[in-house]
N, C-alpha and C positions, 0 to 999 in steps of 0.2 A: 469556442477556442479558451483555451486555459490561458489565466493571464498570468504574464510574465512573474517569473519569480521574485521576490522583495530578497534587500539582502537579511535572510534570516538567518544567516550565520550572526551576526551581531545580532537581533534579537536574542538571540538562544543563549549568550552568552552573558546577557542585560537581565536575563531571566536566571540564571544560575548563581549570579552576585546579589539578585536580591533575594533570593529563597537561604542563601548563605548567612547574608544579613541578618533575615527576620529567627533564624536557627539560633545565632547566637544571645540572645536574649535567655530564651528557651535553654540552652543549655548550662545559662551561666546561675538559672532557677533552679536547674536539676543537681547540677555541683551542690549545689546548698541543700538542698533536702537529703541529699545521700548522707550527709553527714551527721543526718537526724533519724534518717533511719535505718533498719539494721532487719531487714527481710527477710522471710524465709520462704522456699518457696515447694511446691511440692512434684515430685518425677517420680517416674515408674522405674526400677531397676528391677533384676532379676522378674517374680512375681510377685513381688512385696510395692507400696505404695510407701515412699522415704522422704520426710525431710531435709531438704540441703540447700547451705549456703550457694546461692548460683555461681559457679565459678566465671573468670576472663574471657572474653573471646580466645578462645584456642587455636594454635597457628594452623592446625590440620584443618579445622573450618576456613579457614583462609584460603589453604591451597588447596581444596577443594579433592580431597584423597578419602572422604568419610566412607565413599562403597564406590562399586567398580563402572558402577554410570553416572557416578555425579559430576556435575556442571553448575557451579555458584549460582551464577546469574539463574537458570533455570529453575530453583526450586523453593520453595514460601517459610522463610526461618520466621515470619513475624508472630504468629504462636508462641513458640517455643520462646523465643527473645519477651514477649510480653509476660509469659507465666515466671520463669525467672527471673522476672524482674529488671531488666537490660534495657526496656526503654523507658523516655524519662519519666513519661504519666504513670503509665505503671509502679515506678521508683518514687513517683508523687502520693498514690492515692493509697484509699484505707487498706488494711490488711485484708479484706473479703473481696475486692475488687482489683480486679486485673483489665485494664484497659491502653489502649494504643492504638496509634494513628500510623497507616504509609499513603504516602502521597510518590507518584511514578510519574512522569512525563518525558516521552519516547518522540524524539523527532527522526526521521525515517526517510529515505528518498532511494529510487531506481530507474534506470535506463533502460532505454530495449527493451522491453515487456518480452513475456513466457507465455503466454495465456492470446485464446483467440479472442476475448472480453478488453484485453487492459491490453495491446501491443504495443504499447508507445512506454511514456516515461507515467511514473506514479509519486506522490508523495503523501507525507501525513503527521500531523501531530497528535497525537494518542497521549492521554492522562488516564490513569486512575488511582483512585483515592479509596481505600477502607477504613471502616470507620469497626475497631474490636471490641466489646466487651465481655466480660465473663466473669458474675459472680459465682461463690465459694465462702465456705467455710459457713456463713450463717444462716446456710438451710440448707446444710449436712443430712443425707447424704446427697442430697442434689445439689447440681449444678447445671448455671444458666448461662447460654451462651447466644449473644447477637452480633452478628456481623453487617454494616449495612455497603453495599459497595456503589460506588457511580463512575461509570467507563464510560469518554465519549472522547469527538475527534475534533475537535476544534477547528480543525483544517485538515481535510481531506476530499477527494474527487469520487469522481465514478459513482457518485452517491452514499461514497462507503459511512459518512458520518450517519445515515438512517438504517443503514446494516445493523443486525443485531450482533454481527461479529466484532463490531466493532465499538458497538453501543448498547447502553443497557444505564438510564439516566436515576443515579440512586433506591436503589433496591435493594433489597433482603438475599442475602448470598449465604446467610446462615440466621438459624433461630429455631434452637432446640433448647430443651432440658435434658439432661443425663441425671439417671442413676449411677452413683457409683461407689464400689467397695474394694477392699482391699485383700479381704478374704472369703469368696466367692463361696459359699455354700458350703462353709467350712475347709476347704481346700486349701487354702492357703493362696489363694493366685489373686492376682490384680482382676476388677472385671467392670466394666461400663455397660449401659443401656443408653440408647441413644433414641428421641424421637422428636421429630420438625422437620426443621429444611437444614442440611446439610452439605460440606464437601469432600467429596469419598477421592481417596490417593492412595493407590497399591500399587509397592513395589517402584520399580523405576517410571510408572505412569506412560508405558508402553497402552495399555487399555484405557486404564481410567487414571485421569488426574485432575488436579484439583488449579490452586492457583501459582504458573507460569509464566515464561518468558512471553507466550504470545497474550491476545487480545479476549482470548473466551476460556468461560470459567464454567465448564457444567454443574450445576447445581441439581438436587435429586430433595423431595418429599416423602419422607414415609419412615423405617427404623433401620438401629445400625446395634448389633452384641458387638462385643468385644472383649476377649479373657486371655490371660497372660499378654504379651507386647511381643513387635513384631523389631524390637531391637536385640535384646537378649532373652536367651533361653526359646520358647518357644510359644506361639498366640495365635488363638484364631479368632476369626472376624466371620459375622454372617449379618447379609442385612436385605431387605425389601423396600422397593421405592418405586417411585412413579419420576422421570426425570422431567425438570422444571423448562417449559416454553420460553425464551428469552425475547421480553419486549422492548423494541430500545427507548420508548419515554412512556410506557404503559406498566404497573405491578404486572411482575413475573406470578404464571401458573403454572400446575402441574400437567404434564397431557393425557389428556383423556384418552383411557383405553391400553397404555403403554405403560410396561412394566418392566423394570431394570434390578437385578437381585441375581446375588450369588453370593460365595462363601471364600475363602483362602486358608491355608493354615501356613504357618513360618515357621522353622526351623532355627535357630543362631548357635546351639550348643557347640559347634564343629566352624571354625575360624575359616580352611580350606575347602569347608563346603556345606554354606548355608543355602537353605533352599522354602524355595517358595513353591506351594500347590494351590492351583484353585479352578473354579467355576463358574462364569459368567453367564447369564441368560437375559435378553432382550427378547420381550414380548411385543409386540409395535402391533395396536390395531389398526383403525381404521383408515393410519397416517402413513403421509412416505411410501416407503415399499414396503409393510405389511411385512418385516421382517419377524422369522422366530427363531434366533440364531442361538445357539449353544456353544460358547467359549471356553475350553480347556487349555489348563498348560502348566509347563509348570516351569522356574526359576534357579539356577544351580549359580554360586558365585563365590569367590575366593575376596577373605576380604583383604582391603590392599595394604601390603606392609615395608615398609622402604628395604630395598636390596633385594627383593623377592619378586617373581613372575606371581600374577593373579589371573580369575579368566570371569568372565561370566557368557553363561548360553541361557536363550530361552527361547523357548517354543510354545507358539499356540496356536490350537486350531478349530475349525467353526464348523457347524455343519447343521443342519434343519432346511428353514423354508425362507423364500424370499417374492413375496407375489404366489404363493403355494406354488414355486419351482421348487425341485431339490436341489440344496446347496451344498458345497462343498469347498474352504479355503485352511489355507494354512500359512505362516509366520514363522522367521526363524533369526534372530538371530546373535552375532558371539561377539565376544572382545576378549583379546591377549594384553595383558596391563604389567607395565615396570615402573615402579617408583625406585630412580635413582636416592641414593645415602650421600646425595652432594650437597653442599652449601646452599643453594639455591634449589629448595624443592623440586623437581622435577621428573613429567610423567609420562611415557609414551604408551598407545594405544593403539591396537589394531583392529579393525574396524568390519563385522561381516552383517549384509541382513538379505533375506529376500521374502516378498511377499507377493503370493499365486497372484496371477491376474486371470482372468478369462474374456474371449471375446463378448460375451454377453455383460456391461458394465454393472449388470446386479448380481455378477457374481463372483467380484472382484474380492478380495481380504477385506472386510469390514474394520478399521480402526478402531470403532465403538469411540468414548471419550477421552482418544489417548494424547498424548505430547508430544512435540515433534524434535523439537530445538536441539537438544543434543545429538540426533545421531542425523538427523537430514537438514542444518541449518535454520539461520532465522525463518520467524513465520511473522507473524504483523501482516503487513501488506505485502509480503517476499511469499513465504512459502513455498517453494518451488514443488517440493516433494513431498509424497505424501507414503507413512508404510500400506502401500495398495497396487499390487503389479509393478513390484520395483525388484530391480536386482542389483547387489552391489557388494561382491567380491573382494575387492580390494580399499581398504583408505587407512587413515591414520588421524590419529586425534592427542596431540602432544601440549603439554601444562609446564611454563615453569615460575615460580615464583622470588623475584629475587629480592623482595622484600614481606615481612609477612601479612604488608594490606597491599602488594600490589601482587597482580597475576595475569600472566600470556594465558592465550590460548591461540593454535593454530589446529588447522584440519582440513582434509586433501582426502575429498572420495569419488570416483567415477560411478556412472549411474547409468543402466539399463533398462529397458523394461522387460519385464518377466516373460510376457508373452507380448508379441510385435503385433497383435492383430489385435490385442484390448487397447482402451483404451487408456491415455496418458492421465492420471487419478487428476482433477483441479485444476485442467489445463483447458478441458473442452477439446481437446485435441484425438485426433485416432484416423487409424488406417485400419478398417479391417479386413483390406489384403495383403498386408506386413510387408508391401516394397519400402515403406520409407525406414524400413531397418529399425532398430532394437537402439541405437546408441544414443541417450540424451544431454550424454555430455558431463566436467569436471565439474567440483564445487570446493571452490577454496574459498574458507575464512576464517576470518581474523578478531578477534574479541581482546581489549586491554579492560581491566575492570580494578579500579581504585577502591577500596574499604579502609579509611583513614580511622586512625584507634587515637586520635589526638584530637582536644579540647574540643571545641564544639561539632568540626568535621568529623566528629565519630558518627554523630546521627545521619551519616549521606554515604550514599555508594556512587560512583560515578564510570557508566560502560559506555566505549564508545567500539565500532564496529566495523568492518569490510571483509562483504562478502562479492565471488564474480564469480559468474557461472561461463566457464568456457562451452557455447552450445557446442552439440555433439550433429551426424548425418544425420539423425532425425528431423531434425529442424529446415534444413533444408530441405526433403522430399512431401512430407507429409503436406496435407491441404490447408488451405487456409492457418499457413503458418504465421505467426506474429511477427517473421524478420531471424535471418542467422546472426544480425549484429549479437556480440556476447551481452550480458548482462552484470551491469556493476551497480551495488547495492550496499549502501549506508550509512549509521545509526550513532545518536547520539541519546544516552538514555541517564536521567537523574533520579535517584531514589533518594526519600526522606522516611526515617522511621521516629515517631515520637513518643 
């Protein structure tokens, strides 16, 4: 039996106050250092590497209107902030060194579980600390990147503190050497060749994503080539890697006989028709399901603009073999958004998702190394829905920013199984007869984010949120049901960047 809950709210408040007090001293030192240093950063614009003085954090960044699927709390901004010298340590470091540290602590809890493994309550304190170093200029045209990440759950239940989903004690997330040029073979295009351990992130992360809201960060050993960039003009990325196995308390190493490779072409010349085309190949040797899966797809979207409609369409198709059996699956995502031209920046998005399912669990859509926070609700210990055997024809997400530093998000989605005979992925539940039906329920999600930009608090981000699952008829009829009572989930997340 789990021990009774202590007064953890008071402990969390004490923790926040202590962190703020510690951060005060560092912030004061940084303000002094800023007066002595006027450093420039290297940024990619069009097809050339240009030196530019880092601007202040823009309102659009805080309002989360940069891309069609942008959700501020679900994207890694540490590397960019470091390279633009907006982090305290990067501002104080010598010109050839970029350095940054990020610490995130999240307390989360839910009642009335939704899986066969955890049908009751659960709670966790999860911590992630990242140490990021980058050496440049003194070794031109080479650049060296090192990232050490420590992930652990000091308070957890159901053995989750020893799970490689929640724990990876002080390990290498990135360790690579890059060869960089701003005039590749005389073409005038910027290029970069990376060798080593790396984090991959493509598009909105619906197939491959790096540091995000959740606890799991996939890493890969191999090489990657980039030509142009994926923010302006056109870009090309080609990579060949081995996925890295996560070990909770030992050093990670790549997966024997398993390879993950691919290529992506992007074009940003038309604001109303930005395009991504990609191909990913997973060849799994003697591990797991022996997947030999090819994934091809496209993404088309319009850049959000105040007073105008925008959209996003992404379709993914998979074919190959799983356990030497023929395999085909597909997934489709759609959005229609509108950014209101109001004093308080407000954005409303209609959402659609479909991911194919199959009575054979091996043949559901394989989401590879994807993230889920934006479209499917909080992950961490929750993670109710996966983009596999799922159908959500109607949903919405709205965001509003009363101030440039405060952002409120609310979303609602209804979910069905794409195939009622197939598994409810991630829950351990399945009714092969289909008699349990397909309606899973409605998910209501709230998030409030505060990014203070004054005094010592500008190194901090605070997220609080609440999610409610209105369980559908499926939970009343399926065998081994965890119960029909609705699930309530809440969290508090504090992030510091140094």
